[in-house]
Every structure is written in C-alpha cells, then in structure tokens.
RODO-2510 file (C-alpha; in nm, 4 decimals, decimal comma):
residues 308
     n   res          X          Y          Z
     1     m     0,0000     0,0000     0,0000
     2     i     0,1420     0,3380    -0,1019
     3     k     0,2090     0,5918     0,1716
     4     n     0,2670     0,9645     0,1351
     5     k     0,4194     1,1772     0,4113
     6     e     0,2533     1,4914     0,2748
     7     g    -0,0872     1,3281     0,2408
     8     i    -0,4110     1,4556     0,0888
     9     e    -0,6526     1,6732     0,2819
    10     i    -1,0069     1,5475     0,3361
    11     k    -1,1468     1,8630     0,1759
    12     a    -0,9942     1,7510    -0,1558
    13     l    -1,2422     1,4621    -0,1562
    14     a    -1,5368     1,6951    -0,1030
    15     e    -1,4276     1,8914    -0,4106
    16     q    -1,4393     1,5857    -0,6390
    17     s    -1,7719     1,5718    -0,8202
    18     n    -1,7552     1,1984    -0,8927
    19     f    -1,7683     1,1176    -0,5190
    20     e    -2,1099     1,2889    -0,4995
    21     i    -2,0474     1,4372    -0,1557
    22     i    -2,3706     1,6064    -0,0466
    23     k    -2,3028     1,6857     0,3208
    24     v    -1,9937     1,7661     0,5249
    25     y    -1,9913     1,7671     0,9052
    26     n    -1,7172     1,8894     1,1397
    27     t    -1,5759     2,1126     0,8664
    28     k    -1,3231     2,2580     1,1094
    29     w    -1,1096     1,9471     1,0549
    30     v    -1,1376     1,8906     0,6787
    31     s    -0,7675     1,9787     0,6653
    32     n    -0,6949     1,6363     0,8205
    33     k    -0,4697     1,4406     0,5894
    34     i    -0,5035     1,0914     0,4470
    35     l    -0,1535     0,9432     0,4579
    36     q    -0,2130     0,6124     0,2820
    37     a    -0,3780     0,5268    -0,0469
    38     g    -0,6870     0,3178     0,0066
    39     a    -1,0251     0,3297     0,1757
    40     q    -1,1416     0,0880     0,4434
    41     k    -1,4729    -0,0260     0,5852
    42     p    -1,4062    -0,0617     0,9591
    43     g    -1,6381    -0,3597     1,0081
    44     l    -1,5222    -0,5456     1,3190
    45     a    -1,3254    -0,2431     1,4385
    46     l    -1,6578    -0,0994     1,5591
    47     t    -1,6874    -0,3977     1,7934
    48     g    -1,3462    -0,3232     1,9425
    49     f    -1,1312    -0,5513     1,7232
    50     f    -0,8732    -0,2998     1,5970
    51     q    -0,5986    -0,5319     1,4716
    52     y    -0,6743    -0,4628     1,1053
    53     l    -0,7852    -0,1012     1,1337
    54     d    -0,5490     0,1275     0,9419
    55     k    -0,5686     0,4686     1,1041
    56     n    -0,3915     0,6297     0,8054
    57     q    -0,6741     0,5364     0,5686
    58     l    -1,0079     0,6985     0,5067
    59     q    -1,2910     0,5010     0,6706
    60     i    -1,6140     0,4183     0,4888
    61     f    -1,9361     0,3664     0,6824
    62     g    -2,1673     0,1577     0,4669
    63     k    -2,5077     0,0172     0,5537
    64     g    -2,3505    -0,2516     0,7694
    65     e    -2,1636    -0,0016     0,9889
    66     i    -2,4551     0,2414     1,0257
    67     g    -2,6986    -0,0454     1,0827
    68     y    -2,4763    -0,1887     1,3548
    69     l    -2,4506     0,1466     1,5342
    70     k    -2,8266     0,2044     1,5234
    71     q    -2,9077    -0,1270     1,6924
    72     l    -2,6810    -0,0520     1,9893
    73     s    -2,8137     0,0901     2,3129
    74     p    -2,7105     0,4525     2,3835
    75     t    -2,4481     0,3347     2,6332
    76     e    -2,3050     0,0746     2,3946
    77     q    -2,3041     0,3213     2,1058
    78     e    -2,1181     0,5804     2,3112
    79     k    -1,8492     0,3292     2,4102
    80     c    -1,8192     0,2000     2,0543
    81     l    -1,7841     0,5431     1,8946
    82     k    -1,5397     0,6785     2,1529
    83     n    -1,3142     0,3753     2,1137
    84     f    -1,3279     0,3997     1,7362
    85     f    -1,2694     0,7749     1,6958
    86     a    -0,9951     0,7639     1,9600
    87     k    -0,7861     0,5862     1,6960
    88     k    -0,7597     0,9253     1,5194
    89     v    -0,8630     0,8201     1,1704
    90     p    -0,8337     1,1100     0,9207
    91     g    -1,2021     1,1095     0,8294
    92     v    -1,5176     0,9110     0,7650
    93     v    -1,7361     0,8953     0,4547
    94     v    -2,0921     0,7681     0,4964
    95     s    -2,2359     0,6055     0,1844
    96     e    -2,5829     0,6200     0,0226
    97     n    -2,6874     0,9436     0,1931
    98     q    -2,7668     0,7505     0,5097
    99     e    -2,8986     0,9452     0,8032
   100     i    -2,6542     0,9630     1,0920
   101     d    -2,7376     1,0489     1,4505
   102     e    -2,6217     1,3779     1,5939
   103     f    -2,4384     1,1764     1,8586
   104     i    -2,2142     1,0215     1,5896
   105     i    -2,1310     1,3684     1,4565
   106     s    -2,0623     1,5168     1,8009
   107     t    -1,8486     1,2225     1,9103
   108     a    -1,6430     1,2491     1,5913
   109     a    -1,6008     1,6221     1,6594
   110     k    -1,4544     1,5512     2,0038
   111     f    -1,1765     1,3604     1,8299
   112     k    -1,1419     1,6169     1,5470
   113     t    -1,2779     1,3846     1,2793
   114     p    -1,4709     1,5204     0,9787
   115     i    -1,7631     1,3230     0,8359
   116     l    -1,8647     1,3368     0,4697
   117     v    -2,1877     1,1931     0,3318
   118     s    -2,1941     1,0575    -0,0239
   119     a    -2,4900     0,9655    -0,2423
   120     l    -2,2977     0,6659    -0,3789
   121     n    -2,3179     0,3142    -0,2414
   122     a    -1,9981     0,1761    -0,0915
   123     s    -1,9220    -0,0567    -0,3848
   124     l    -1,8958     0,2437    -0,6175
   125     l    -1,7513     0,4885    -0,3685
   126     i    -1,4524     0,2850    -0,2503
   127     p    -1,2911     0,2128    -0,5918
   128     r    -1,3378     0,5759    -0,6963
   129     i    -1,1663     0,6994    -0,3821
   130     i    -0,8843     0,4458    -0,4186
   131     s    -0,8300     0,5490    -0,7817
   132     f    -0,8199     0,9160    -0,6814
   133     l    -0,5690     0,8537    -0,4015
   134     y    -0,3408     0,6393    -0,6153
   135     r    -0,3280     0,9124    -0,8803
   136     d    -0,1842     1,1486    -0,6209
   137     f     0,0213     0,9098    -0,4077
   138     s     0,1847     0,7031    -0,6801
   139     k     0,5225     0,7813    -0,8310
   140     k     0,4692     0,9750    -1,1531
   141     i     0,6514     1,0339    -1,4786
   142     k     0,5823     1,2652    -1,7727
   143     i     0,6362     1,1366    -2,1262
   144     n     0,6333     1,3290    -2,4532
   145     g     0,3824     1,1702    -2,6865
   146     v     0,0133     1,1251    -2,7573
   147     l    -0,1959     0,8875    -2,5465
   148     m    -0,5100     0,7497    -2,7090
   149     d    -0,7761     0,4872    -2,6690
   150     i    -0,7596     0,3022    -3,0009
   151     m    -1,0199     0,0285    -3,0291
   152     g    -1,0289     0,0081    -2,6503
   153     l    -0,6507    -0,0258    -2,6158
   154     g    -0,4471     0,2389    -2,4325
   155     t    -0,1852     0,3338    -2,6914
   156     l     0,1007     0,5815    -2,6570
   157     i     0,2328     0,7278    -2,9817
   158     t     0,5920     0,8480    -2,9455
   159     g     0,8586     0,9840    -3,1785
   160     q     1,0868     1,2796    -3,2275
   161     s     0,9459     1,6300    -3,2540
   162     g     0,7973     1,7023    -3,5973
   163     i     0,7513     1,3366    -3,6942
   164     g     0,3726     1,3850    -3,7143
   165     k     0,2371     1,2347    -3,3908
   166     s    -0,0405     1,4925    -3,3502
   167     e    -0,1406     1,4725    -3,7162
   168     v    -0,1711     1,0938    -3,6907
   169     a    -0,3723     1,1318    -3,3696
   170     l    -0,5997     1,3884    -3,5334
   171     e    -0,6814     1,1499    -3,8164
   172     l    -0,7469     0,8713    -3,5667
   173     i    -0,9827     1,0982    -3,3687
   174     n    -1,1608     1,1833    -3,6919
   175     n    -1,2051     0,8069    -3,7417
   176     g    -1,3691     0,7682    -3,4012
   177     q    -1,0754     0,6916    -3,1711
   178     l    -1,0400     0,8772    -2,8392
   179     l    -0,7772     1,1217    -2,7149
   180     v    -0,6408     1,1252    -2,3611
   181     s    -0,3522     1,3692    -2,3978
   182     d    -0,1481     1,5322    -2,6713
   183     d     0,2184     1,6341    -2,6433
   184     l     0,2748     1,5526    -2,2746
   185     v     0,1293     1,2604    -2,0787
   186     e     0,1551     1,2011    -1,7041
   187     f     0,1690     0,8361    -1,5966
   188     y     0,1189     0,6786    -1,2538
   189     l     0,0717     0,3246    -1,1214
   190     n    -0,2828     0,2372    -1,0176
   191     s    -0,3896     0,0025    -0,7366
   192     n    -0,3274    -0,2964    -0,9673
   193     d     0,0308    -0,1773    -1,0299
   194     e    -0,0575    -0,0883    -1,3914
   195     p     0,0613     0,2293    -1,5672
   196     v    -0,2219     0,4753    -1,6309
   197     g    -0,1843     0,7957    -1,8310
   198     r    -0,3722     1,1239    -1,8120
   199     s    -0,3431     1,4772    -1,9395
   200     l    -0,2082     1,7696    -1,7437
   201     e    -0,4958     2,0018    -1,6589
   202     r    -0,3566     2,2997    -1,8496
   203     i    -0,3360     2,1123    -2,1808
   204     k    -0,6425     1,8881    -2,1494
   205     q    -0,8470     1,8793    -2,4740
   206     w    -0,5901     2,0917    -2,6609
   207     m    -0,3809     1,9700    -2,9537
   208     e    -0,1059     2,1434    -3,1498
   209     v    -0,1243     2,0850    -3,5249
   210     r     0,1382     2,2535    -3,7374
   211     g    -0,0291     2,4859    -3,9883
   212     l    -0,3489     2,5079    -3,7822
   213     g    -0,2117     2,6049    -3,4445
   214     i    -0,3558     2,4853    -3,1150
   215     i    -0,7034     2,3400    -3,1592
   216     n    -0,9705     2,2430    -2,9091
   217     i    -1,0677     1,8774    -2,9609
   218     v    -1,3944     1,9098    -2,7686
   219     d    -1,5060     2,2067    -2,9791
   220     l    -1,4338     2,0187    -3,3020
   221     f    -1,5328     1,6612    -3,2166
   222     g    -1,7425     1,6845    -2,9006
   223     v    -1,6780     1,5830    -2,5434
   224     g    -1,7127     1,2156    -2,6401
   225     a    -1,3777     1,2338    -2,8218
   226     l    -1,1895     1,2865    -2,4953
   227     l    -1,1029     1,0468    -2,2105
   228     e    -0,9833     1,1446    -1,8629
   229     e    -0,7282     0,8639    -1,8376
   230     k    -0,6378     0,5252    -1,9826
   231     k    -0,4315     0,2231    -1,8835
   232     l    -0,1269     0,1925    -2,1095
   233     e    -0,0962    -0,1358    -2,2973
   234     l     0,0973    -0,0560    -2,6150
   235     v     0,3572     0,1944    -2,7385
   236     i     0,3930     0,2796    -3,1067
   237     n     0,7117     0,4697    -3,1841
   238     l     0,7213     0,6681    -3,5093
   239     e     1,0634     0,7177    -3,6629
   240     k     1,1925     0,8631    -3,9875
   241     w     1,2511     0,5985    -4,2523
   242     n     1,6158     0,4957    -4,2654
   243     p     1,7026     0,2887    -4,5740
   244     k     2,0124     0,1543    -4,3987
   245     k     1,8182     0,0215    -4,0998
   246     k     1,6875    -0,3333    -4,0865
   247     y     1,3182    -0,3327    -3,9941
   248     d     1,1102    -0,6246    -3,8709
   249     r     0,9467    -0,7827    -4,1765
   250     l     0,8176    -1,1100    -4,0319
   251     g     0,6548    -1,0047    -3,7055
   252     e     0,9350    -1,1461    -3,4934
   253     g     1,0065    -0,8213    -3,3088
   254     n     0,9840    -0,8249    -2,9317
   255     l     1,0450    -0,4618    -2,8389
   256     h     0,9488    -0,3034    -2,5075
   257     f     0,9190     0,0466    -2,3653
   258     s     1,0257     0,0922    -2,0007
   259     l     0,7964     0,3066    -1,7873
   260     l     0,7727     0,3208    -1,4063
   261     g     0,9476    -0,0143    -1,3826
   262     k     0,7066    -0,1809    -1,6272
   263     e     0,7897    -0,3196    -1,9705
   264     i     0,5253    -0,2172    -2,2246
   265     p     0,5113    -0,3898    -2,5666
   266     m     0,6257    -0,1578    -2,8459
   267     f     0,6277    -0,1376    -3,2249
   268     n     0,8618     0,0805    -3,4292
   269     l     0,6850     0,2228    -3,7344
   270     p     0,9039     0,3926    -3,9973
   271     v     0,7486     0,7069    -4,1443
   272     a     0,8098     0,7722    -4,5139
   273     s     0,6396     0,9451    -4,8048
   274     g     0,3380     0,7503    -4,9267
   275     r     0,2776     0,5597    -4,6028
   276     n    -0,0616     0,6174    -4,4390
   277     v     0,0630     0,6202    -4,0824
   278     s    -0,2767     0,6426    -3,9115
   279     i    -0,3894     0,3238    -4,0891
   280     l    -0,0624     0,1550    -3,9910
   281     v    -0,1200     0,2544    -3,6283
   282     e    -0,4721     0,1099    -3,6337
   283     v    -0,3458    -0,2109    -3,7948
   284     a    -0,0650    -0,2340    -3,5381
   285     v    -0,3234    -0,2125    -3,2603
   286     k    -0,5422    -0,4772    -3,4262
   287     y    -0,2371    -0,7006    -3,4761
   288     f    -0,1353    -0,6606    -3,1115
   289     i    -0,4867    -0,7473    -2,9910
   290     s    -0,5007    -1,0551    -3,2129
   291     r    -0,1612    -1,1772    -3,0880
   292     r    -0,2610    -1,1086    -2,7282
   293     d    -0,5771    -1,3121    -2,7825
   294     g    -0,3802    -1,6105    -2,9119
   295     s    -0,3618    -1,5647    -3,2887
   296     p    -0,0284    -1,7105    -3,4183
   297     s     0,2286    -1,4971    -3,5973
   298     f     0,3447    -1,5777    -3,9524
   299     i     0,6501    -1,7647    -3,8242
   300     e     0,4429    -1,9631    -3,5735
   301     n     0,1877    -2,0463    -3,8419
   302     i     0,4532    -2,1764    -4,0835
   303     y     0,6873    -2,3552    -3,8447
   304     g     0,4816    -2,4019    -3,5305
   305     k     0,5258    -2,2308    -3,1936
   306     e     0,7809    -2,4858    -3,0766
   307     q     1,0119    -2,3963    -3,3695
   308     k     1,0084    -2,0237    -3,3129
***
C-alpha cells in the first residue's frame, strides 16, 4: 500500500464531483490528511477488534456499519464510537446518503474527525476513492507523446518532434478513436500496479497541429472524443525511414518500452512518403490485440510455436 508523508486533505475529496459528496460535518477538521492510499470499511473495528484497522486510511461507513450502530443501546453506542474515533482516523465517509445520529457527529467532533456523506453506495464509492488517491500518491513520470484509446486499447504514440504524432492522432480521432492527452502525458501506477496515463490540466483537450495552431478537440469533435485517463498497454514509436536500418518484416520483433518499472510492448513504425501512418497505427493495434488473444504470428503459423 502506497504511503505519502505529505498526504491529501479530506477537503480535496469533497471537491471531487464523482464522489457525490452532499453533506460535510465537522468542517473545522477537513484539513486532516489521508496518509495512505486506500479506503477501508471498519467492520469489526466498531466492535473493538482494531488489529486490522489502518488509522492512516479513510474510513467508509456503509449500511452494515450504520446499521450496527443504530441497533446498539445509547451506552453501547457511546463506548463504541469513543473507542473507534480515539484511533484518530483522518475522516469518515458515509455512503448512500444515510442518516446519521447527531451523537455520531458530536463524538467524531470531540476527536477532530470530519464526516462526509456521499450519495454513492460503498461498492462504487470505494474504488473511486482508491483510484483518486493512487493518482496522487503514486510515483509519476511525464512522457512526450500522444496517449489514445484506439479500439479500446491504451496506446502511446511516441517519436521525435515534428515526426507527425499529432497529425496521426488527429486522423485517428476523426475516425472515431479517443484522445487522452497530446504532447505531454503524465503516468502513474494504479492500485493494480498498472501504468495509467492522463493529461495535465492545463493542456487537457488541446492539440497542437502545425499549420493550424492549437485546436480544441472538444469544440471540433465533441466531449465524447476525450477520455480522462487510460491504462497503457501498447507503445507505437514513429521514426523517420532509414534505408540503412533493418526493420522487422516477419513479425518477430519483441520490443518493449520501459515506464515506471514496467515493460510495455512496443512497435517501431518507420514514417516515409506515401505511407498512411494512421492506418498503420490502427493495424498495429489490431495485430497486437489478435496476438494477445492467441492468434499465431506468420513464423508460428509456418513452423509451429515450438520452432520459433
């Protein structure tokens, strides 16, 4: 589990629209910081079993937790809540807009614990919070290139400046593929230890096309042409055609692109006059998907996998 000494303030969660936070109690302490990526339902911790309670994580009160508290006698509830909030958790989020007793709010306040109420059920709320925290806590790297969703596959198009990455991406968008980020992509590792790319806020939905300038993709193609982020699965590197270089002609290449300690499959595509690069990129993606799904290569088909 990723930890972060600086942490993320609870109020940052309240500002995220996809968490659907509709009420905030004990606002005086929304500056409390979450120090560990993840969100936890306390469960048995409410009964006094604290062995697996992580006080650095945000705590989620679902129907089980609220239901348990409501069936306790006032004396039992007081003991339960005092013991729980004494652990100094950074904050609590109550799911499904459940009603919470004033006593829960006041007890949390005594231990300087903010309470947020979300309209979402816990099964939706928890993965969204985890994804948000991993984006901020994870080690990050910025890569020059264009990240797209091409036929459902997260594809990074790289290559030297002026090779035509944005022009290729523009044609792909015009053909119905989706843009995540042009020019500069920020990558992080998600909770499954997979690299995910997103755009920097200042350049989101903008694309530089030589001869046209900087264009707004949403204005031209609609908001449906843009994605917030995408898991990276393939890198396609564009390079200027070099007649002296030996290129893969049989599909035997096994190139990889290193990113955040992960090895991502990569194709090198030479760019030359008369080559429709956007079609080649689409075909490369289709070829990769077919190989990933078990389709044999030319060499495997002729000689068999054991001979390769």
